[in-house]
C-alpha positions as CSV (number, residue, x, y, z in Angstrom):
1,M,129.3,81.3,75.8
2,L,126.5,83.2,77.5
3,D,125.1,81.5,80.6
4,C,121.4,81.2,80.0
5,R,119.1,79.6,82.4
6,S,115.5,78.9,81.9
7,R,114.5,79.3,85.6
8,E,115.9,81.8,88.2
9,F,115.0,82.1,91.9
10,L,116.0,84.7,94.6
11,W,118.2,83.2,97.2
12,H,117.8,85.3,100.4
13,E,119.7,83.7,103.4
14,G,120.2,84.7,106.8
15,H,121.7,83.0,109.9
16,T,121.0,83.5,113.6
17,A,121.8,81.7,116.9
18,F,119.8,81.5,119.9
19,A,120.3,80.2,123.5
20,T,117.2,78.2,123.5
21,K,115.2,76.1,121.0
22,E,112.0,78.0,121.9
23,E,113.8,81.3,120.9
24,A,114.9,79.7,117.5
25,S,111.4,78.5,116.8
26,T,110.0,81.9,117.4
27,E,112.3,83.5,114.9
28,V,111.6,80.9,112.4
29,L,107.8,81.7,112.6
30,Q,108.6,85.4,112.6
31,I,110.5,85.2,109.4
32,L,107.9,83.0,107.7
33,E,105.3,85.6,108.6
34,L,107.5,88.1,107.2
35,Y,107.7,86.3,103.8
36,R,103.7,86.0,103.9
37,H,103.5,89.6,104.4
38,I,105.8,90.5,101.5
39,Y,103.9,88.0,99.1
40,E,100.4,89.1,100.2
41,E,100.8,92.9,101.1
42,F,103.5,94.0,98.6
43,L,103.0,91.5,95.6
44,A,99.3,90.9,95.9
45,I,100.1,87.1,95.7
46,P,98.1,84.9,98.2
47,V,100.1,82.1,100.0
48,M,99.6,79.2,102.3
49,K,101.9,79.1,105.3
50,G,102.8,75.4,106.5
51,R,105.4,72.9,107.7
52,K,107.3,70.7,105.2
53,S,107.1,66.9,105.7
54,E,110.3,65.0,106.8
55,L,111.0,64.4,103.2
56,G,110.5,67.9,102.2
57,K,112.5,69.5,105.0
58,F,116.1,71.0,104.5
59,A,118.6,68.2,104.9
60,G,120.1,68.2,108.3
61,G,117.5,70.6,109.8
62,L,115.0,69.9,112.6
63,Y,112.1,71.2,110.6
64,T,111.2,73.6,107.6
65,T,108.4,76.0,107.2
66,S,107.3,77.6,103.9
67,V,104.8,79.8,102.1
68,E,103.4,78.1,99.0
69,A,101.5,80.0,96.2
70,F,98.8,78.4,93.8
71,I,99.4,78.6,90.0
72,P,95.9,78.6,88.5
73,N,96.9,77.6,85.1
74,T,98.5,74.3,86.1
75,G,96.5,73.7,89.4
76,R,99.8,73.3,91.2
77,G,101.4,75.0,93.9
78,I,104.9,76.4,94.0
79,Q,107.3,77.1,96.9
80,G,107.5,80.8,97.6
81,A,110.0,81.0,100.6
82,T,111.3,78.7,103.4
83,S,112.4,79.2,107.0
84,H,114.4,76.5,108.8
85,C,115.1,75.5,112.3
86,L,118.6,73.8,112.1
87,G,118.9,73.1,115.8
88,Q,122.6,72.6,116.7
89,N,123.3,70.1,113.9
90,F,125.6,72.5,111.9
91,A,126.8,74.3,114.8
92,K,128.4,71.3,116.5
93,M,130.8,71.0,113.6
94,F,132.5,74.2,114.9
């Protein structure tokens, strides 16, 4: 049987490690700005950068930032990309 899905999304994932939380936070914001640049400069889709609420953040992470686009037909926003600061929560397992 053919696997048909009604919705697809691009999953782009990268992992980095830093000596300090400040370095990690800088990377999170640089990646978020890169996503904004791609959406606005290459795809001509305006987005808003922001930080997710505690309920909206990646489970186990310290915080999550995202770019969101507006859909005029529905009056709603849609998440375009996220960048997470995971702290040491996952690294401590190893």
